[in-house]
C-alpha positions in Angstrom: 43.0 45.0 -20.8 42.4 42.1 -23.2 44.9 40.9 -25.8 43.9 38.5 -28.6 46.8 36.6 -30.3 46.6 34.2 -33.2 48.7 31.1 -32.6 50.7 29.1 -35.2 48.0 26.4 -35.0 45.4 28.8 -36.2 43.7 29.1 -32.8 43.2 32.3 -30.8 44.5 33.0 -27.3 42.7 35.5 -25.3 44.5 37.1 -22.3 43.0 39.5 -19.8 45.1 41.6 -17.5 42.9 43.9 -15.3 43.1 45.3 -11.8 46.1 43.1 -11.0 44.4 39.9 -12.1 45.3 37.7 -15.1 43.4 35.0 -16.9 43.8 33.4 -20.4 42.0 30.9 -22.6 42.4 29.5 -26.1 39.7 29.3 -28.7 39.3 28.1 -32.3 37.4 31.2 -33.4 38.3 34.8 -32.9 34.7 35.7 -32.2 34.6 33.4 -29.2 37.8 34.8 -27.9 36.5 38.3 -28.1 33.3 37.5 -26.3 35.1 35.6 -23.5 37.5 38.4 -23.0 34.7 41.0 -22.6 32.9 38.7 -20.2 36.1 38.2 -18.1 36.6 42.0 -17.9 33.1 42.5 -16.7 33.4 39.8 -14.1 36.7 41.3 -12.8 35.1 44.7 -12.6 32.2 43.2 -10.5 34.7 41.5 -8.2 33.6 38.0 -9.3 35.8 34.9 -9.5 37.5 34.3 -12.9 39.7 31.3 -11.8 36.8 28.8 -11.8 34.8 27.6 -14.7 31.3 29.0 -14.5 28.2 27.1 -15.8 26.7 28.7 -18.8 23.2 30.1 -19.2 22.8 31.3 -15.7 20.4 34.2 -16.3 17.4 33.8 -14.0 16.7 32.8 -10.4 15.3 29.5 -11.6 18.7 28.8 -13.2 20.4 29.4 -9.8 17.9 27.2 -8.0 18.5 24.3 -10.5 22.2 24.8 -10.1 22.0 24.5 -6.4 19.8 21.4 -6.5 22.2 19.8 -9.0 25.2 20.5 -6.7 23.3 19.1 -3.7 22.6 15.9 -5.5 26.2 15.7 -6.7 27.4 16.0 -3.1 24.7 13.4 -2.0 22.7 15.9 0.0 19.2 15.5 -1.4 16.6 18.1 -0.5 14.2 17.6 2.3 10.5 18.1 1.8 10.3 21.6 3.3 13.2 23.0 1.4 12.0 21.4 -1.8 8.6 23.1 -1.4 10.2 26.5 -0.7 12.5 26.3 -3.7 9.6 25.3 -6.0 7.6 28.2 -4.6 10.5 30.6 -5.3 10.8 29.3 -8.9 7.0 29.6 -9.4 6.7 33.2 -8.1 9.9 34.9 -9.0 12.0 32.3 -10.8 11.5 34.1 -14.1 13.4 37.2 -12.9 16.9 37.9 -14.1 19.6 37.7 -11.5 20.5 41.4 -11.8 16.8 42.3 -11.3 16.4 40.8 -7.9 16.3 43.6 -5.4 14.9 44.6 -2.1 11.5 45.5 -3.5 11.1 42.3 -5.3 11.8 40.2 -2.2 9.6 42.3 0.0 6.7 42.0 -2.6 7.3 38.2 -2.6 6.9 38.2 1.2 3.7 40.2 1.0 2.2 37.8 -1.6 3.2 34.8 0.5 1.4 36.4 3.5 -1.7 37.0 1.4 -1.7 33.4 0.4 -1.8 32.4 4.1 1.8 31.7 4.8 2.8 32.6 8.4 5.9 34.6 9.5 8.0 31.4 10.2 7.3 30.0 6.7 8.1 33.2 4.9 11.3 33.6 7.0 12.3 30.1 5.8 11.6 31.0 2.2 13.8 34.1 2.4 16.5 32.1 4.1 16.5 29.5 1.3 16.6 32.4 -1.2 19.7 33.8 0.4 21.2 30.3 0.5 20.7 30.0 -3.3 22.4 33.3 -4.0 25.3 32.7 -1.6 25.9 29.2 -3.1 26.1 30.6 -6.6 28.4 33.4 -5.5 30.7 31.3 -3.3 30.9 28.1 -5.4 30.5 29.3 -9.0 31.6 33.0 -8.8 28.3 34.3 -10.0 27.6 37.9 -9.0 24.4 37.8 -6.9 22.6 40.5 -5.0 23.0 39.0 -1.5 22.9 42.4 0.2 19.5 43.1 -1.3 18.2 40.0 0.5 19.6 41.2 3.8 17.8 44.6 3.4 14.6 42.8 2.4 14.8 40.7 5.5 15.0 43.8 7.7 12.0 45.3 6.0 9.9 42.1 6.2 10.8 41.9 9.9 9.7 45.5 10.5 6.5 44.7 8.7 5.9 41.7 10.9 5.9 39.4 7.9 8.7 37.2 9.1 9.5 35.8 12.5 10.4 32.8 14.5 7.8 30.1 15.2 6.0 30.3 18.4 7.1 27.6 20.8 4.1 25.4 21.7 3.5 24.4 25.4 0.4 22.3 24.8 0.4 19.2 26.9 -2.5 16.7 26.8 -4.3 16.1 30.1 -4.6 12.5 31.2 -8.4 12.7 30.7 -7.8 13.7 27.1 -5.4 10.8 26.5 -7.8 8.4 28.1 -10.6 9.7 25.9 -8.4 9.2 22.8 -7.5 5.6 23.9 -11.2 4.8 24.4 -12.1 6.4 21.1 -9.5 4.5 19.1 -10.2 1.1 20.8 -13.9 1.5 20.0 -13.4 2.3 16.3 -12.6 -0.8 14.2 -12.1 1.4 11.1 -8.6 2.2 12.1 -6.1 -0.3 10.6 -3.3 1.1 12.6 -3.2 0.4 16.4 -3.6 4.0 17.3 -3.8 3.6 21.0 -0.6 1.6 21.1 1.1 4.1 18.8 0.1 7.1 20.9 1.4 5.4 24.1 4.6 4.5 22.3 5.0 8.1 21.1 4.8 9.3 24.7 7.0 6.5 26.0 9.8 7.1 23.5 9.3 10.8 22.6 9.6 9.8 19.0 8.3 11.6 16.0 5.5 9.8 14.0 7.9 9.4 11.0 10.4 7.7 13.3 7.8 5.4 14.8 6.7 4.3 11.4 10.2 3.7 10.1 11.8 1.5 12.8 12.4 -2.1 11.6 12.2 -5.3 13.7 15.9 -5.8 12.8 16.6 -2.5 14.6 15.1 -3.8 17.8 17.6 -5.4 20.2 15.4 -7.7 22.2 18.1 -8.6 24.6 19.3 -5.1 25.4 15.9 -3.5 25.1 17.2 -0.9 22.7 16.0 0.2 19.3 18.1 1.9 16.6 16.4 4.9 15.0 18.0 5.4 11.6 18.6 8.8 9.9 17.1 10.6 12.8 16.2 14.2 12.1 19.0 16.7 12.8 19.4 20.3 11.6 23.0 19.6 10.7 23.0 16.0 9.5 20.2 13.6 9.1 21.6 11.0 6.7 23.6 8.5 8.7 22.4 9.9 12.0 21.6 6.6 13.6 20.8 6.7 17.3 20.2 3.9 19.8 17.1 4.6 22.0 16.4 2.8 25.3 13.0 1.2 25.6 12.1 2.2 29.2 9.1 2.6 31.4 9.5 6.2 32.8 6.6 8.1 31.3 3.6 6.1 32.6 3.8 3.9 29.4 6.2 1.0 29.0 8.0 1.3 25.7 9.4 -2.3 26.0 6.0 -3.8 26.8 4.4 -1.9 23.9 7.0 -3.3 21.5 6.1 -6.8 22.7 2.4 -6.2 22.4 3.0 -5.1 18.8 5.0 -8.2 18.1 2.2 -10.4 19.4 -0.4 -8.5 17.4 1.4 -8.1 14.2 2.7 -10.6 11.6 5.0 -8.0 10.1 8.6 -8.9 9.6 9.7 -5.5 8.2 8.6 -2.4 10.0 7.4 -2.5 13.6 4.5 -0.2 12.8 4.0 -0.6 9.1 1.8 2.5 8.5 2.1 5.7 6.7 3.1 8.5 9.1 0.7 10.9 7.4 -2.2 8.5 7.9 -1.3 8.4 11.6 -1.4 12.1 11.8 -4.7 12.3 10.0 -6.3 9.7 12.3 -5.1 11.6 15.3 -6.5 14.9 14.1 -9.8 13.4 13.2 -10.1 11.8 16.6 -9.3 15.1 18.4 -11.9 16.8 16.3 -14.6 14.2 17.1 -13.8 14.4 20.8 -13.6 18.3 20.8 -10.0 18.2 21.9 -8.7 21.6 20.8 -5.2 22.5 19.6 -3.6 19.1 20.2 -1.1 17.8 17.6 0.5 14.4 17.3 3.9 16.1 17.7 2.8 17.4 21.1 3.1 13.8 22.3 6.8 14.1 21.8 6.7 17.2 24.0 4.7 15.3 26.6 7.1 12.3 26.6 10.1 14.6 27.0 8.5 16.5 29.8 7.6 13.2 31.6 11.2 12.0 31.3 12.3 15.2 33.1 9.5 14.8 35.7 10.8 11.2 36.3 14.1 12.7 37.4 16.3 12.2 34.4 19.1 14.6 33.8 19.5 16.5 30.5 22.1 14.1 29.1 19.9 11.1 29.9 16.8 12.7 28.3 18.8 13.6 25.2 19.7 9.9 24.8 16.0 9.1 24.4 14.9 12.2 22.4 18.0 12.5 20.2 18.5 16.2 21.0 22.2 17.3 20.8 22.2 20.2 23.3 20.1 22.0 25.9 18.9 24.8 23.7 17.3 22.3 21.3 15.9 20.3 24.2 14.5 23.2 26.2 11.7 24.0 23.8 10.3 20.5 24.2 10.3 20.6 28.0 7.2 22.0 29.7 7.4 21.1 33.4 4.3 22.0 35.3 4.4 24.1 38.5 2.7 21.2 40.3 5.6 18.9 39.5 8.1 21.3 41.0 6.0 21.6 44.2 5.8 17.8 44.4 9.6 17.5 44.0 10.2 20.1 46.6 7.9 18.4 49.0 9.6 15.0 48.4 13.0 16.6 49.3 11.6 18.1 52.5 10.4 14.7 53.6 
């Protein structure tokens, strides 16, 4: 029950005692005190927090998205590209909806529309995951009543409908003939400003992502120890500050250390080792594959190939992880595609 008391100073003190909970606040105007008291009673009835100040004007999903983004920036956790895209898509499609209007049907319809637009099950699953994150954040941090359970129900429905699911693990490995064709193609085309043959070899030699290859600095290369520091390496838990030292070795059929030295001799750059846009590298690789009729081969598959070759060279899991940056076996397993021929060869070598 709310009690409004006028103080000797002329201000008004509102006190709310309800369901064993108590909260109070002082206002200069009686009208403001009355409105606040009613709001507190409603929040207590809904089981929301009343002990923490809540941002005003939180009415729509877009408001919650903006609140989440602001909190992330305040805690120095800027959004990555995929999350930023998903949040913008949520704002564009259903951001106008009031928080109390978001229900199972709304989320399922959002998933259907995303599917009609061409989004695959893994992408839609990520969108729904970010939606739940937004609602949970608002509820846990700011005490906003949000329909989290509706998202859980919608996820079940979307899964039953086949609209969400995990990404299919790729097992595509380039053949040596395909790689040789790519090297010959790149070397014969002077239109490429980037040394694509060297970059492809380096990708296999180090199992690095294209963004990592294009970000390493000469200052990060320890010429004496034959080690390069990869800064802010991708990690599902923490990327910022995740600097890792990667050995430049010759275990995959391509010598990472020699490739670094080739690049030093060929380049006058003093900043990045490979001063090129990673997207341009990916585009050049796709076009080359298309011209050579090499089907279903992505630049990221070179990371898979490099990881598999490290295992085929006899390295243990912990040793491979030092090169690839993976933190545990589960994360590393999906990049490891050892061939049956390799196992037979290893068994034959042991017999001898």
